[in-house]
C-alpha positions in Angstrom: -6.1 -14.1 -12.5 -2.8 -13.9 -10.7 -3.0 -10.1 -10.6 -6.5 -10.2 -9.0 -5.4 -12.8 -6.4 -2.2 -10.8 -5.5 -4.2 -7.5 -5.2 -6.8 -9.3 -3.0 -4.0 -10.7 -0.8 -2.5 -7.3 -0.5 -5.7 -5.7 0.7 -6.8 -8.7 2.8 -3.7 -10.6 3.8 -4.3 -14.0 5.3 -2.1 -13.0 8.4 -2.2 -9.7 10.1 1.5 -9.7 10.9 4.6 -11.6 11.8 7.4 -11.4 14.2 11.2 -11.4 13.6 14.2 -11.0 15.9 16.9 -8.6 15.0 20.1 -10.5 14.7 22.2 -7.4 15.1 21.8 -3.7 16.0 20.0 -1.9 13.2 19.1 1.7 12.5 15.6 2.6 11.2 15.7 6.3 10.4 16.5 8.1 13.7 15.7 4.9 15.7 18.5 2.6 16.9 17.2 -0.9 17.6 19.4 -3.2 19.7 20.2 -6.8 18.7 17.8 -9.5 19.9 14.8 -7.2 20.0 11.6 -8.7 18.7 10.0 -6.8 15.8 6.4 -7.0 14.8 5.7 -6.5 11.1 2.0 -5.7 10.4 1.2 -6.9 6.9 -2.1 -4.9 6.8 -0.2 -1.7 7.6 2.6 -2.4 5.2 0.2 -3.4 2.4 -1.7 -0.1 2.7 1.3 2.3 3.1 1.0 5.1 0.5 4.8 5.7 0.6 5.3 2.1 -0.6 2.3 1.5 -2.8 1.4 5.0 -4.0 -1.4 7.4 -3.1 -3.9 4.8 -4.3 -2.7 2.2 -1.8 -6.2 2.0 -0.2 -7.8 1.2 -3.6 -8.1 -2.2 -5.3 -6.1 -1.6 -8.5 -6.0 -4.9 -10.4 -3.2 -3.9 -12.7 -0.9 -3.1 -9.8 0.9 -6.4 -10.3 1.0 -6.4 -14.1 4.8 -6.4 -14.1 5.1 -8.9 -11.3 5.3 -8.7 -7.5 8.8 -7.1 -7.4 7.7 -4.1 -9.5 4.3 -3.6 -7.8 5.7 -1.4 -5.0 8.6 0.9 -4.3 10.1 -1.7 -1.9 10.5 -5.2 -3.3 10.0 -6.7 0.1 6.7 -4.9 0.9 4.4 -7.7 -0.3 4.0 -10.1 2.6 0.8 -12.2 2.4 2.8 -15.4 3.0 5.8 -13.9 4.8 9.2 -13.4 3.3 12.7 -14.8 3.3 13.7 -18.2 4.8 10.5 -18.3 6.9 8.1 -17.8 4.0 5.0 -20.1 4.3 6.0 -23.4 2.7 2.5 -23.8 1.3 2.3 -20.4 -0.5 2.8 -21.9 -4.0 0.4 -24.7 -3.4 -2.1 -22.1 -2.0 -1.9 -20.0 -5.1 -2.4 -23.0 -7.3 -5.4 -24.1 -5.2 -7.0 -20.6 -5.3 -6.5 -20.4 -9.1 -8.1 -23.8 -9.6 -11.0 -23.1 -7.3 -11.7 -19.7 -8.9 -11.5 -21.3 -12.4 -14.0 -24.0 -11.4 -16.3 -21.4 -9.8 -16.2 -19.0 -12.8 -16.8 -21.9 -15.2 -20.0 -23.0 -13.3 -21.4 -19.8 -11.8 -22.2 -16.2 -12.5 -22.0 -13.3 -10.0 -24.6 -10.6 -9.5 -23.8 -7.6 -7.4 -27.1 -6.9 -5.5 -26.0 -3.8 -3.7 -23.3 -1.8 -5.5 -20.5 -0.8 -3.2 -17.1 0.8 -3.3 -14.0 -0.9 -2.1 -12.7 0.7 1.0 -9.3 0.4 2.6 -8.6 -2.7 4.4 -6.7 -0.6 7.0 -10.0 1.0 8.1 -11.5 -2.2 9.3 -10.3 -5.7 10.2 -10.1 -8.1 7.2 -13.0 -10.5 7.3 -15.7 -11.9 5.1 -18.2 -9.6 6.6 -18.9 -6.3 4.8 -19.5 -3.2 6.9 -21.3 -1.4 4.1 -24.0 -4.1 3.6 -23.0 -4.7 0.0 -23.7 -8.2 -1.3 -23.1 -10.5 -4.2 -25.2 -13.4 -5.3 -23.6 -16.5 -6.7 -25.8 -18.1 -9.4 -25.3 -21.6 -10.6 -24.8 -21.6 -14.4 -26.9 -23.7 -16.7 
């Protein structure tokens, strides 16, 4: 279940991005960034980067996190659904527990039926939301 949740959070992160201030002058490739510049890190872009996640970055690959978060990508700091470092969301562990508990309860009591088969498209091609652009739908049926 953790792999499914992590892959879902990678494709549809709860935040689009975050800001950080460079504490010192840093070099990014050919670019020299001065100290105190504000940087914007776009989770959606980072989470869909083929150089970090592989050529299938745009696809939902549930076993991507089979060996844990740190081995899922080429960069151990590329997975950012709750931020990273000292400013990581303080509720991230609680949120993961709540999601697992809620999913467990739903799966125990309900069944899912896909009414219009769809393919997962890249989250980078449309804003993340609960609305599907391809008119696919899923019916949640209460179990007996």
